[in-house]
Structures are given as structure tokens and as C-alpha cells.
C-alpha positions in Angstrom: 0.0 0.0 0.0 1.2 3.5 -0.8 0.5 7.0 -1.8 0.5 8.5 -5.3 2.2 11.9 -5.2 0.6 13.7 -8.2 -2.4 12.9 -10.3 -1.8 15.9 -12.7 0.8 14.2 -14.9 0.9 14.0 -18.7 0.7 10.8 -20.6 4.0 9.6 -22.1 5.2 6.7 -24.2 6.4 3.8 -22.1 7.6 1.2 -24.6 7.0 -0.4 -28.0 7.3 -4.1 -28.9 5.7 -6.6 -31.3 3.8 -3.9 -33.2 2.2 -2.5 -30.0 3.0 0.7 -28.1 2.2 1.4 -24.4 1.4 4.8 -23.2 0.6 5.9 -19.7 0.8 8.5 -16.9 3.8 7.9 -14.8 3.6 9.0 -11.1 5.7 8.4 -8.0 4.5 5.8 -5.6 5.5 6.0 -2.0 5.1 3.0 0.2 3.4 3.7 3.6 3.7 0.3 5.2 7.1 -0.8 4.0 10.6 0.5 3.9 10.8 0.0 0.2 12.0 2.9 -1.8 9.5 5.0 -3.8 9.3 4.1 -7.5 7.6 5.1 -10.7 4.1 3.8 -11.2 1.6 3.9 -14.0 -1.8 5.2 -13.0 -3.2 4.9 -16.5 -2.4 2.5 -19.4 -3.2 2.8 -23.1 -2.1 0.3 -25.8 -2.2 1.1 -29.5 -1.4 -1.0 -32.6 1.0 -0.3 -35.4 -1.5 1.9 -37.1 -2.1 4.0 -34.0 -5.5 2.6 -33.2 -6.2 2.1 -29.5 -6.9 -1.6 -28.6 -7.0 -1.0 -24.8 -7.2 1.9 -22.4 -7.7 1.9 -18.7 -7.5 4.2 -15.7 -6.0 2.2 -12.9 -8.1 3.7 -10.2 -6.8 2.4 -6.8 -4.3 0.1 -8.6 -1.0 1.0 -10.1 1.6 -0.7 -12.3 4.9 -0.3 -10.6 8.2 0.2 -12.5 9.4 -3.2 -11.4 6.4 -4.8 -13.2 7.1 -2.7 -16.3 10.7 -3.9 -16.3 10.0 -7.6 -15.8 6.6 -8.2 -17.4 5.5 -5.5 -19.8 7.4 -6.9 -22.8 5.9 -10.4 -22.1 2.5 -8.7 -21.7 2.7 -7.2 -25.2 4.0 -10.4 -26.6 1.0 -12.2 -25.2 -1.4 -9.7 -26.8 0.3 -9.8 -30.1 0.4 -13.6 -30.3 -2.9 -14.5 -28.6 -4.9 -11.5 -29.6 -7.1 -11.5 -26.5 -10.3 -9.4 -26.2 -10.5 -6.3 -24.1 -12.0 -8.2 -21.2 -9.1 -10.7 -21.1 -6.6 -7.9 -21.4 -8.1 -6.1 -18.4 -8.0 -9.3 -16.3 -4.4 -9.9 -17.2 -3.5 -6.3 -16.3 -4.7 -6.9 -12.8 -3.2 -10.4 -12.6 0.2 -9.8 -14.2 0.9 -6.1 -14.2 -0.6 -4.9 -10.9 0.9 -7.9 -9.2 3.9 -10.2 -9.7 3.1 -13.3 -11.8 6.0 -15.6 -12.1 3.9 -18.3 -13.9 2.8 -15.8 -16.6 6.4 -14.6 -17.2 7.8 -18.2 -17.3 5.1 -19.3 -19.7 5.8 -16.4 -22.1 9.6 -16.8 -21.9 9.1 -20.4 -22.9 7.0 -19.4 -25.9 9.6 -16.8 -26.9 12.4 -19.3 -26.7 10.4 -21.8 -28.8 9.7 -19.2 -31.4 13.3 -18.1 -31.5 14.4 -21.7 -32.0 11.9 -22.1 -34.8 13.1 -18.8 -36.5 16.7 -19.8 -36.1 16.0 -23.2 -37.7 14.1 -21.6 -40.5 17.0 -19.3 -41.1 19.5 -22.2 -41.1 17.3 -24.0 -43.6 17.1 -21.0 -45.8 20.8 -20.4 -45.7 21.5 -24.0 -46.5 19.1 -24.0 -49.4 20.6 -20.8 -50.8 24.1 -22.3 -50.5 23.0 -25.5 -52.3 21.3 -23.5 -55.1 24.6 -21.6 -55.6 26.6 -24.9 -55.6 24.2 -26.5 -58.1 24.4 -23.4 -60.3 28.2 -23.7 -60.3 28.0 -27.4 -61.2 25.5 -26.7 -63.9 27.8 -24.1 -65.5 30.8 -26.4 -65.3 29.0 -29.3 -66.9 27.5 -27.2 -69.7 31.0 -25.9 -70.5 32.4 -29.4 -70.6 29.5 -31.1 -72.3 28.8 -33.2 -69.2 25.6 -34.1 -67.3 25.0 -34.6 -63.6 22.7 -35.9 -61.0 22.4 -34.8 -57.4 20.9 -36.8 -54.5 21.3 -36.4 -50.8 24.3 -34.2 -51.1 26.1 -36.6 -53.6 26.9 -35.6 -57.2 27.3 -37.9 -60.1 28.9 -36.4 -63.2 28.4 -38.3 -66.4 29.8 -38.2 -69.9 28.3 -39.5 -73.2 30.6 -40.6 -76.0 28.1 -40.2 -78.9 25.2 -38.1 -79.9 22.6 -40.9 -79.2 23.7 -41.2 -75.6 24.0 -37.4 -75.2 20.4 -37.2 -76.2 19.6 -40.0 -73.6 21.4 -38.1 -70.9 19.8 -34.7 -71.8 16.4 -36.3 -71.5 17.2 -38.2 -68.4 18.4 -35.0 -66.7 14.9 -33.7 -66.9 13.5 -36.7 -65.1 15.0 -38.2 -61.9 13.5 -41.6 -62.6 15.0 -41.8 -66.0 18.4 -40.6 -64.7 18.3 -43.2 -62.0 17.6 -45.9 -64.7 20.7 -44.6 -66.6 22.9 -44.7 -63.5 21.6 -48.2 -62.6 22.5 -49.3 -66.1 26.0 -47.9 -65.9 26.6 -49.5 -62.5 25.5 -52.9 -63.9 27.4 -52.5 -67.1 30.5 -50.3 -66.3 32.2 -51.4 -69.5 29.5 -50.0 -71.8 30.9 -47.7 -74.5 28.2 -45.1 -74.4 27.9 -43.4 -71.0 30.6 -43.1 -68.3 30.6 -41.8 -64.7 33.3 -39.1 -64.7 33.2 -38.3 -61.0 31.1 -39.2 -58.0 31.5 -37.4 -54.7 29.9 -35.0 -52.3 28.8 -31.5 -53.5 31.6 -29.9 -51.5 34.3 -32.1 -53.0 32.9 -31.7 -56.5 32.9 -27.9 -56.1 36.5 -28.0 -54.9 37.4 -30.2 -57.8 36.0 -28.0 -60.5 37.2 -24.7 -59.1 
């Protein structure tokens, strides 16, 4: 319990996160039954979206949101609104439950969600970077094979480079390179009949080793 020093304060911006912005009137809160130091406190709260539309507004009345709750919970509170999109009634309940009071369970739950989302984003980024690298490597192999009159097949990070010794087999490889099933049939034939005079495997290795070989 404490005393609010001055009600005649102007609204100011408190923080922005997740496309939401919090405004409020900051006052000084003096504890009357504790030796705790006085601290800032919100006596009003207003939340707007990225377009500046208010989605929630409240005069705190006999309640306040202390600076300590702003510091440890407000970011989590905005994350919860942005992700769960609660209605005004649920937001008001959560204000009293998690901003006017300490709520370790709420903060723990939101931190877990943030961490899970971060891991998901990091994994998506790794996949995107790996895909971009593979596309660049495939482009390099494609250019090399075109310049040498060769053909190739890639599967699970392994590259097979092939060469045809006559026009008929070059046509077969050109058509097979458009269809994985046909290419696999060609490769199966070569493996069964390595002494054939039409199509030969020039090199078979990982993408990385092939790239190093043709540089």
C-alpha cells in the first residue's frame, strides 16, 4: 500500500514491442507500510497497434503498475497480446493479474514461448541459408557441366557427373536430366554395365568435394 504523489501528470510513451505501443501516466509511488524505496508507477495505461489505433485503455483507479512490473513483465505482456490477440475483457483481467501484481507463472510461460519461437526462427534461417548455398553450388556445377559437355545428377548431397561418348547417348542423358526416374535408370544401367561404351561416370563425390574439384 502506498500514496500517489501527483495525479496531474501528462501521458507519455512507455515502450514499444511486437507492433504495439504502451502509453501511460507515470507517477511516483511512496510505500506507507514498507521501507521499500519509492518508485515510478503507471496510473493509466493505453495500448495502440502499429496503425495507431487504441486496442485497450484503462484508468488504474486504486491500482498501479509499478516500474518493477514494467521492467520484468510489460514486454511479455505485449508479446501475449500480439500472439494470442485476446479481447478487451481478457486484457483487463491480465493487467490486474500480471501487471498490478507479480506473476512468475505468466512470465515463465511467455519466456518459454519466446524461446520456442526463437528456436523455430533460427532453424528456418539455417534451412534458408543451407538452401541458398545448395542452389549456388548447383548453379556452379551446372555451369561447369555445360562448359564441358557433361551431365550430372544430385541426390542427398552426392553428385554424379556423367559423360556421353556419342550423340545418341548425349540425347539420352539430356532427356534423363529432366526426369529423376530416367536418370536413376541410366545410372543403374552404368553400375550394372560399367564397361559400356556409351555413358561413363566421370566423377562421383559430395557436393563440397565436387565444387573443390571444378574450381
